[in-house]
C-alpha positions in Angstrom: 1.0 23.8 -2.3 -1.7 21.5 -1.4 0.3 20.0 1.6 1.2 23.4 2.9 -2.6 24.4 2.8 -3.6 21.0 4.5 -1.0 21.9 7.5 -2.6 25.6 7.9 -5.7 24.1 8.1 -4.8 20.9 10.5 -2.8 23.8 12.6 -6.0 26.1 12.7 -8.2 23.1 14.0 -5.5 21.9 16.5 -5.5 25.8 18.0 -8.9 26.3 17.7 -11.0 22.7 19.1 -10.1 20.6 21.8 -11.9 18.0 20.3 -10.1 18.2 16.9 -6.8 18.4 18.7 -7.6 15.1 20.7 -9.1 13.4 17.4 -6.1 14.1 15.5 -3.5 12.3 18.0 -5.4 9.1 17.0 -4.1 9.6 13.5 -0.6 11.0 14.6 -0.5 7.7 16.2 -1.8 5.6 13.1 0.4 7.4 11.0 3.3 7.2 13.6 2.9 3.6 13.0 3.1 3.4 9.4 6.5 4.9 9.3 8.5 3.0 12.1 7.5 -0.5 10.6 8.3 0.9 7.0 11.5 2.0 8.5 11.9 -1.2 10.1 11.4 -3.3 7.0 14.9 -3.6 5.8 14.4 -5.5 2.7 11.3 -3.4 1.3 10.7 -2.7 -2.6 7.7 -0.2 -2.2 8.1 3.4 -1.9 6.6 5.3 0.4 4.7 6.9 -1.9 2.5 3.5 -2.6 2.3 3.3 1.4 1.2 6.4 1.9 -1.5 6.1 -0.8 -2.9 2.9 0.3 -2.9 4.5 4.2 -5.1 7.3 2.5 -7.2 5.2 0.4 -7.9 3.1 3.3 -9.3 6.0 5.6 -12.6 6.4 3.2 -12.8 2.8 2.8 -13.1 2.7 6.2 -16.5 4.4 5.7 -17.7 2.2 3.0 -16.9 -0.8 5.4 -18.8 0.7 8.4 -22.1 1.1 6.1 -21.6 -2.5 4.8 -21.3 -3.4 8.5 -24.8 -1.4 9.3 -26.0 -3.4 6.2 -25.5 -6.6 7.4 -26.7 -5.7 11.0 -30.0 -5.0 9.7 -30.1 -8.1 7.7 -29.5 -10.2 10.4 -32.1 -8.2 11.8 -30.2 -7.2 15.3 -29.1 -3.1 15.7 -25.7 -1.8 15.7 -25.3 -1.6 19.4 -26.5 -5.3 20.0 -24.0 -8.0 21.1 -24.5 -9.8 18.4 -23.1 -6.9 16.0 -20.4 -6.0 18.1 -19.0 -9.7 18.2 -19.8 -11.2 15.4 -20.9 -8.6 12.3 -18.0 -6.4 13.2 -14.7 -8.8 13.0 -15.5 -10.7 10.2 -17.0 -7.8 7.9 -14.0 -5.4 9.4 -10.7 -8.0 9.6 -12.2 -8.9 5.3 -12.7 -5.5 4.4 -9.3 -4.0 5.4 -8.3 -6.6 2.9 -10.0 -5.3 0.3 -7.4 -2.9 -1.4 -4.3 -5.5 -1.0 -7.2 -7.5 -3.6 -8.2 -4.0 -5.4 -4.2 -3.8 -5.9 -3.8 -7.6 -7.6 -6.3 -6.7 -10.3 -5.0 -3.0 -10.8 -1.5 -3.8 -11.0 -0.8 -7.6 -11.1 2.7 -6.7 -12.0 3.4 -4.6 -9.0 1.6 -7.3 -7.1 3.9 -10.3 -8.4 7.4 -8.3 -7.7 6.0 -7.7 -3.8 8.4 -9.6 -1.5 7.6 -10.6 2.1 7.9 -7.4 3.8 6.3 -5.4 1.3 3.2 -7.2 1.9 3.6 -6.8 5.6 4.1 -3.0 5.4 1.0 -2.6 3.1 -1.1 -4.7 5.4 0.0 -2.3 8.4 -0.9 0.7 6.0 -4.6 -0.8 5.2 -4.9 -1.8 9.0 -3.6 1.7 10.4 -6.0 3.7 7.9 -9.1 2.1 9.0 -7.9 2.6 12.8 -7.1 6.0 12.5 -11.0 6.9 11.2 -12.2 4.4 14.1 -10.3 5.9 16.5 -11.0 9.6 15.6 -14.5 8.9 15.3 -14.7 7.1 18.6 -12.8 10.8 20.6 -15.1 12.7 19.1 -18.0 10.7 20.2 -16.6 10.5 23.7 -16.0 14.0 24.1 -19.0 15.6 22.4 -22.1 13.5 23.0 -23.8 13.2 26.3 -22.2 11.2 29.5 -25.4 8.9 29.9 -24.6 6.9 26.3 -21.5 5.3 28.2 -23.9 3.5 31.2 -23.7 3.9 34.7 -21.0 1.3 35.3 -18.4 3.9 33.3 -19.7 6.9 35.0 -18.9 5.1 38.3 -15.3 4.2 37.0 -14.5 7.0 34.6 -14.4 11.1 36.0 -15.3 11.9 32.4 -13.7 15.2 32.7 -12.5 14.9 28.9 -9.4 14.6 27.2 -8.0 12.6 30.7 -10.5 10.3 30.3 -9.9 8.9 27.0 -8.2 5.8 27.7 -10.6 5.2 30.5 -13.6 5.1 28.2 -12.1 2.8 25.6 -10.0 5.1 23.5 -6.5 3.6 22.3 -3.9 5.3 23.4 -0.6 6.0 21.4 3.2 6.4 22.1 6.8 6.9 20.8 6.7 3.2 20.7 6.1 0.9 17.3 4.5 -1.5 19.5 1.8 0.9 20.9 -2.0 1.0 20.2 -3.5 -1.9 21.8 -6.5 -1.7 23.8 -8.3 -4.1 26.1 -8.1 -4.8 30.0 -9.3 -8.5 29.7 -8.5 -9.8 26.5 -6.5 -7.5 24.5 -7.1 -6.3 20.9 -3.4 -4.7 19.4 -5.2 -2.6 17.1 -5.7 -2.8 13.4 -2.1 -2.0 12.0 -1.0 -5.3 13.9 -3.5 -7.5 13.2 -3.7 -6.9 9.6 -0.2 -6.7 9.1 -0.2 -10.4 10.5 -2.8 -11.5 7.8 -1.1 -9.7 5.1 2.6 -10.7 6.2 1.3 -14.3 6.8 0.2 -14.0 2.7 3.5 -12.7 2.0 5.6 -15.3 3.8 2.6 -17.8 2.3 3.5 -16.5 -1.5 7.3 -16.7 -0.9 7.4 -20.6 -0.1 5.1 -21.5 -2.6 7.9 -20.0 -5.1 10.5 -22.1 -3.4 8.6 -25.3 -3.1 8.8 -25.5 -7.0 12.0 -27.2 -6.7 10.6 -29.6 -4.0 9.7 -33.1 -4.8 7.2 -35.8 -3.1 4.7 -35.5 -0.2 7.1 -32.1 1.4 6.2 -30.7 -1.5 2.3 -30.9 -0.7 2.9 -30.3 2.4 4.8 -27.1 2.4 1.9 -25.9 0.0 -1.2 -26.6 2.3 0.6 -24.8 4.9 0.8 -22.5 2.4 -2.6 -22.2 1.8 -3.6 -22.6 5.7 -1.3 -20.1 7.5 -3.1 -17.0 6.1 -6.6 -18.4 6.9 -5.1 -19.2 10.5 -3.7 -15.3 11.1 -7.5 -13.8 9.7 -9.3 -16.0 11.9 -6.7 -15.6 14.6 -7.3 -11.8 13.7 -11.5 -12.3 13.9 -11.1 -13.6 17.4 -8.9 -11.2 19.2 -11.5 -9.0 17.6 -14.7 -10.4 19.2 -13.0 -11.1 22.2 -12.2 -7.1 22.5 -15.5 -6.1 22.0 -17.1 -8.8 24.4 -15.0 -8.1 27.3 -16.1 -4.5 28.4 -16.3 -5.4 31.9 -14.6 -8.9 31.8 -13.5 -11.6 30.0 -16.4 -12.7 27.8 -18.5 -10.5 30.0 -21.2 -9.9 27.3 -21.7 -13.3 26.3 -21.9 -14.7 29.6 -18.3 -14.9 30.6 -17.8 -17.8 28.3 -17.1 -17.3 24.4 -20.1 -17.7 22.0 -18.7 -21.0 20.1 -16.2 -23.5 21.4 -13.7 -22.9 18.7 -13.6 -19.1 19.3 -12.6 -19.7 23.3 -10.0 -22.3 22.2 -8.6 -20.3 19.6 -8.3 -17.2 22.5 -7.1 -19.7 25.2 -4.3 -20.9 22.6 -3.3 -17.6 21.3 -2.7 -15.9 25.0 -5.8 -13.9 24.2 -5.0 -11.3 22.1 -1.5 -11.0 24.0 1.9 -10.3 22.3 0.6 -9.2 18.5 3.2 -6.5 18.5 5.9 -8.8 18.9 4.6 -11.5 16.8 4.6 -9.4 13.7 8.4 -8.3 14.5 8.8 -12.1 14.5 7.2 -11.9 11.3 9.0 -8.9 9.9 12.8 -10.7 10.7 11.1 -14.0 8.7 10.4 -12.2 6.0 13.8 -10.1 5.9 15.9 -13.5 5.8 13.3 -14.8 3.2 14.0 -11.7 0.9 17.4 -11.1 1.5 17.6 -14.5 -0.4 15.3 -13.2 -3.4 17.5 -10.2 -3.6 20.7 -11.9 -3.7 19.8 -14.2 -6.2 18.5 -10.8 -8.3 22.4 -9.7 -8.0 21.4 -6.9 -5.4 24.4 -7.5 -3.1 26.6 -7.6 -6.1 25.4 -4.4 -7.0 25.8 -2.7 -4.0 29.1 -3.3 -2.8 30.1 -1.1 -5.7 33.9 -0.5 -7.7 36.1 -1.3 -4.1 33.8 -4.6 -2.9 32.0 -3.0 -0.3 35.3 -2.2 2.0 35.3 -4.9 4.2 32.1 -6.5 4.2 32.4 -7.7 0.9 35.5 -10.2 1.7 34.1 -11.0 4.8 30.9 -12.3 3.1 33.4 -14.6 1.0 35.4 -15.5 3.3 32.5 -17.0 5.7 30.5 -17.9 2.8 33.2 -20.6 1.8 34.1 -21.9 5.1 30.5 -23.2 5.6 30.3 -26.9 6.1 27.9 -29.1 3.2 25.0 -30.0 5.7 21.4 -29.0 5.8 22.1 -26.0 7.2 24.3 -24.4 5.1 21.3 -22.6 3.1 20.3 -20.9 6.4 23.7 -19.8 7.1 24.5 -18.4 4.1 21.4 -16.3 4.2 22.3 -15.1 7.4 25.7 -14.2 6.2 24.4 -12.3 3.0 22.0 -10.3 5.3 24.5 -9.3 7.7 26.9 -8.4 4.7 24.2 -6.4 3.1 23.4 -4.7 6.1 26.8 -3.4 6.7 27.1 -2.5 3.2 24.4 -0.5 2.8 25.5 1.1 6.3 28.5 1.8 4.6 26.0 3.7 1.9 24.5 5.6 4.2 27.8 6.9 6.1 29.5 7.9 3.2 26.3 9.5 1.9 26.3 11.7 5.4 30.0 12.5 4.9 29.5 13.9 0.9 26.3 15.8 2.0 28.5 17.4 5.0 31.1 18.3 2.3 28.9 19.6 -0.3 26.5 21.2 2.2 23.8 19.6 0.1 21.3 17.8 2.7 18.9 16.2 -0.1 21.6 13.4 -0.6 20.3 12.5 2.7 16.9 11.5 1.2 18.4 10.6 -2.2 20.3 7.1 -0.7 17.7 5.4 0.5 15.8 5.9 -2.3 18.5 4.6 -4.7 18.9 1.2 -2.5 15.2 0.5 -2.8 15.4 0.9 -6.2 18.1 -1.6 -6.5 16.3 -3.9 -4.4 12.9 -3.4 -6.7 15.4 -4.0 -9.9 16.5 -7.2 -8.2 13.5 -8.6 -7.1 11.8 -7.4 -10.5 14.7 -10.0 -12.5 13.7 -12.9 -9.9 10.1 -12.9 -9.3 8.7 -11.0 -12.7 11.1 -13.5 -15.5 9.1 -14.0 -18.9 6.6 -15.4 -19.4 4.9 -13.0 -17.0 1.4 -14.7 -16.0 0.0 -12.0 -14.7 -4.0 -13.1 -15.3 -2.8 -15.7 -12.1 -2.9 -12.6 -9.5 -6.0 -10.9 -11.0 -7.2 -14.5 -10.6 -6.3 -14.1 -7.4 -7.6 -10.4 -6.6 -11.1 -11.9 -8.0 -11.2 -15.3 -5.8 -10.3 -13.0 -2.6 -13.2 -10.5 -3.4 -15.6 -13.4 -4.0 -14.3 -15.1 -0.9 -14.8 -11.5 1.0 -18.4 -11.1 -0.6 -19.4 -15.2 0.5 -18.1 -14.2 3.9 -20.0 -11.4 4.3 -23.5 -13.2 3.0 -22.9 -15.4 5.8 -22.4 -13.4 8.8 -26.0 -12.4 9.2 -26.7 -15.8 9.4 -24.0 -16.1 12.6 -25.3 -13.0 13.9 -28.9 -14.3 14.3 -27.8 -17.7 15.6 -26.1 -15.3 18.6 -28.8 -13.1 19.3 -31.2 -15.9 19.8 -29.0 -16.5 22.5 -28.6 -12.9 24.0 -30.9 -10.4 24.9 -28.2 -7.9 25.9 -27.5 -4.7 24.2 -25.3 -1.5 25.1 -23.6 1.6 23.3 -21.2 -0.2 20.4 -17.7 0.6 20.3 -17.2 -0.7 16.5 -17.0 1.6 14.1 -20.4 1.2 12.5 -22.0 2.0 15.8 -19.8 5.1 16.0 -20.9 6.4 12.8 -24.1 6.2 13.9 -23.5 8.2 16.7 -21.7 11.0 14.5 -25.0 11.5 12.6 -27.2 13.1 15.8 -23.7 15.0 16.3 -23.8 15.9 12.9 -27.4 17.7 13.0 -26.4 19.4 15.9 -23.3 21.4 14.2 -23.9 25.1 12.6 -23.5 25.5 8.8 -20.0 27.3 9.3 -18.7 24.3 11.9 -20.1 21.5 9.2 -17.7 23.7 6.4 -14.8 23.7 8.7 -14.9 20.4 9.4 -14.7 18.9 5.7 -11.9 21.2 5.7 -10.3 19.7 8.1 -10.7 15.8 7.2 -9.7 17.1 3.6 -6.4 18.6 5.0 -6.0 15.4 6.9 -6.4 13.2 4.1 -3.8 15.2 1.9 -1.3 15.2 4.6 -1.5 11.2 5.1 -0.3 11.0 1.3 -3.7 10.9 -0.4 -4.3 13.3 -3.7 -6.5 16.6 -3.9 -9.1 14.6 -5.6 -9.4 12.2 -2.9 -9.0 14.9 -0.3 -12.7 16.5 -1.9 -13.9 13.2 -2.0 -13.8 12.5 1.2 -14.3 15.6 2.4 -17.8 15.6 0.3 -18.4 12.3 0.7 -18.6 13.0 4.7 -21.5 15.3 4.2 -23.5 13.2 2.2 -22.9 10.2 4.3 -23.8 11.9 7.9 -26.6 13.8 6.2 -28.3 10.7 5.0 -26.9 8.7 8.1 -30.8 8.4 9.4 -32.4 8.0 6.2 -30.4 5.5 5.5 -30.8 3.4 8.6 -34.6 3.3 7.3 -33.9 2.1 4.2 -31.7 -0.8 5.8 -34.2 -1.5 8.0 -37.6 -1.1 5.6 -36.6 -0.9 2.2 -40.0 -1.4 0.4 -41.4 1.6 2.9 -38.5 3.8 2.7 -38.7 4.1 -1.2 -42.5 4.5 -1.2 -42.1 7.2 1.4 -39.9 9.0 -0.7 -41.9 8.5 -3.7 -44.6 10.2 -2.2 -43.3 12.6 -0.5 -40.8 13.8 -3.5 -41.7 15.5 -7.0 -39.6 14.0 -10.2 -37.8 17.4 -9.9 -37.0 16.7 -6.3 -35.7 13.6 -7.1 -33.4 14.4 -9.9 -31.9 17.3 -7.8 -31.2 14.7 -4.7 -29.2 12.9 -7.3 -27.6 15.5 -8.9 -26.3 16.6 -5.5 -25.1 13.4 -4.3 -23.4 12.9 -7.6 -21.7 16.0 -7.1 -20.6 15.9 -3.5 -19.1 12.5 -3.9 -17.8 12.7 -7.1 -17.7 16.2 -8.7 -14.9 17.7 -6.6 -12.9 14.5 -7.0 -12.9 14.8 -10.8 -12.4 18.8 -11.1 -9.3 18.5 -8.3 -7.8 15.3 -10.4 -8.3 17.0 -13.6 -6.5 20.2 -11.9 -3.7 17.9 -10.6 -3.1 16.6 -13.9 -2.8 20.1 -15.4 -0.4 21.0 -12.7 1.9 18.3 -13.2 1.9 19.2 -16.9 2.8 22.5 -15.8 5.5 21.5 -13.6 7.2 19.5 -16.3 6.6 22.3 -19.0 8.2 25.0 -16.4 10.5 22.6 -16.1 11.7 22.2 -19.5 11.1 25.6 -20.0 14.1 26.9 -18.1 16.4 24.4 -19.3 15.4 25.3 -23.3 14.0 28.9 -23.1 17.1 30.2 -24.8 17.3 27.7 -27.3 13.9 27.9 -28.3 14.0 31.5 -28.3 16.9 31.3 -30.6 15.4 29.2 -33.4 12.2 31.7 -33.3 14.6 34.3 -34.1 16.5 32.9 -36.5 14.5 29.4 -38.1 10.9 29.6 -37.2 10.4 26.2 -39.0 13.0 24.6 -37.0 11.3 26.2 -34.0 7.5 24.8 -35.4 8.9 21.3 -35.1 10.2 22.0 -32.0 7.3 23.2 -30.2 5.6 20.4 -31.9 8.4 17.8 -30.2 7.7 19.3 -27.0 3.9 19.0 -26.5 4.3 15.7 -27.8 6.7 14.9 -24.8 4.6 16.9 -22.8 1.6 14.3 -23.4 3.6 10.9 -23.0 4.9 12.3 -20.1 1.0 13.1 -18.3 0.2 9.7 -19.9 2.8 8.0 -18.2 1.9 9.9 -14.8 -1.8 8.5 -15.1 -0.9 5.4 -15.6 -1.4 5.1 -19.1 2.0 3.8 -20.0 2.9 0.9 -18.0 6.2 -1.2 -17.6 5.8 -4.2 -20.1 3.6 -3.0 -22.5 6.9 -2.9 -24.9 7.9 -6.5 -25.2 10.1 -6.9 -28.7 10.1 -10.6 -28.5 6.1 -10.8 -29.0 6.3 -7.9 -31.9 5.8 -5.1 -29.4 8.6 -2.6 -30.3 10.2 0.2 -28.7 8.5 3.4 -30.9 10.3 5.1 -33.4 13.0 2.3 -34.6 14.4 2.8 -38.0 14.5 -1.0 -40.6 18.2 -1.1 -41.7 18.4 -3.3 -44.6 19.9 -6.8 -44.5 23.1 -7.2 -46.0 23.9 -3.2 -45.9 26.8 -1.5 -44.7 25.9 1.8 -44.0 29.2 3.2 -44.6 31.0 0.6 -41.9 33.4 -2.4 -42.1 30.6 -4.7 -41.7 27.1 -5.7 -42.5 23.5 -6.1 -41.4 22.0 -9.1 -40.6 19.7 -11.2 -38.3 20.7 -11.8 -34.9 21.4 -14.9 -32.9 21.8 -13.6 -29.1 18.6 -11.8 -27.9 18.2 -11.1 -24.7 16.4 -12.9 -22.0 13.7 -10.7 -20.9 11.6 -7.4 -22.5 13.4 -5.0 -20.5 16.8 -6.0 -21.9 15.3 -6.1 -25.4 13.6 -2.9 -24.9 16.8 -1.0 -23.6 18.5 -2.3 -26.1 16.4 -1.1 -29.1 15.8 2.5 -27.3 19.7 2.5 -27.4 20.6 1.4 -30.8 17.5 2.4 -32.6 16.8 -0.6 -34.3 14.9 -3.8 -33.5 16.2 -6.1 -31.2 16.3 -9.0 -34.0 18.9 -6.8 -36.2 22.2 -6.6 -35.4 25.5 -5.5 -37.2 28.3 -8.0 -38.1 32.3 -7.2 -38.2 34.3 -10.4 -38.9 31.7 -12.5 -37.7 31.3 -11.0 -34.5 27.3 -9.7 -33.6 27.2 -6.0 -32.3 23.8 -4.6 -30.8 23.8 -1.8 -33.4 26.2 0.3 -35.7 25.3 4.2 -35.9 27.4 7.4 -37.2 30.2 5.0 -37.9 30.3 3.3 -33.8 29.9 0.3 -33.3 26.9 -0.2 -30.4 26.8 -2.8 -27.2 23.7 -2.1 -25.1 25.0 -3.4 -21.5 23.1 -2.0 -18.1 24.4 -0.7 -15.4 24.3 -4.2 -13.4 26.7 -5.8 -15.9 29.0 -2.8 -16.0 29.1 -3.3 -12.3 30.1 -6.7 -12.4 32.7 -6.0 -15.2 34.5 -3.3 -13.2 35.0 -5.9 -10.6 39.2 -6.6 -10.0 38.7 -10.2 -11.4 37.0 -8.8 -14.3 39.4 -6.3 -15.3 41.4 -9.0 -17.9 37.7 -9.2 -20.1 37.5 -5.5 -20.6 40.3 -4.8 -23.0 38.3 -7.9 -24.9 
């Protein structure tokens, strides 16, 4: 419902305002980039819900990055329009700040981050960069179309006709197309776009993590060299992203024109020259995705993904072809790489076969929804295979939390060093002009906001919230972003004064406001930034509960009515169990129930188990005893307890043979779907009768 209302608000904004129409083009372009790279990542395990959520969260985080950039500029005693701020503060703070959502994800969900494949890192990096780029480009287009032409300088007026939307590209706005490589800007030194450079950095991190794991089987100096490269590769990618960003900001009318036609420091100039001045970053990201695909296919093969998707018929012609080609490989140093390539081709063919058969089934049954179910099932299969390989016990999630804390600490240290570098550059330069980085753009938007009427401000707030919802954010996030935007724009000039002269601003505020007015300002700030989000979050939780209850009511209404008419005691017990199930569902939706919270090997058993008396037969032909064959993972052990209803340490023995459980005269063996697929192969048919 919220998505439909958001779509209506966005459509109305497009019809009424040409400015919003031009600004929304940047949002559509950034969203299209994320969709394209999500589709290109064939080995991904992350869902679109997670990717779109990261994209939506990165948009309000862009405002926080802009505020930090402004604060750092004031600490360095340079304005946001100064060259030093554009060349030093913008690249360092923005490129590091865009990676903060990934570090926060490592702190909040270390188990999920541990299971991320290299392709997952790259896609999430593209989403982080695209969220920032969407905000920056939308704000840039509003400034171009709504502010006076004099802000762009005399040279811009001479080179561009300044006739509105047609001059967006001429005045520095990034333009997007259907190509997944679009969005670059810059004529002399090119900046590929935040989505691409952040994707390169995150993809380098993902590949470094994957190679680090593979180095466990290497001995000698080769292991040291490989892991040193794993540490340096992401840092090099981040450094190149900063150099590209600085070069674009300093090259308005020529290469490094804002810094005297040369790079401010020789390492920056050397890096820019060696990396082709920002050219080809989109193709580099595509190559990086291909390498990540190879690495991820090996991980998925180890987890049994290829065998699981082959099905009962061996994957048609692809399964036997894969076996023949691998058996024919010579035993040399290139055999592992060739085997991975063969497995990649076979797995891709099997997945395409799945898609084709799903298309035929959807056409025969007239259920087009099956076309969306098949890719989701394949992704879940890849996620389970990655879990089996990357999340094996002992699950040392504390390492990922420590890595997240270390990354955040390094980011804080780099931000603290930024004012020193900006001040050193400002001593060499005195030129200033209109700033095209996000902090400068938002500074100009503050003046534009003051010229809007109350109705225009309200419409803009609703438009911003609708865009957040359509991006993939929740209703609570939309409220927080929309109302937070009003607080940010209303306090733009006061915040600037506070950063320039903190002590004087505080003294003036205390001398001109009564305690009641201070309390009112604090309450209004809290309500606008947090109140709407908290209220909508509670409403969303209630809506999920109502939706679940309505589904259950549709299936069990007749049974509940029959109980109410014939057995009130049974009806009360039924209602009690149903309410408990609703509470458990809501707890799971809000993240209170996490995968891995049950670990029978550590004493964390599945709830509601019975405890059979060892030595008793319970009416069967055997007897209960202490089990000998325990599951190798917490997931398997938890699944066994869920199926049998007894602890994993208890087994039922018949004639010396151990069974997982016994109930109602039936012996129980808990086996997952993966083993069932293996046993149904032609070579496993002789095992089934035993």
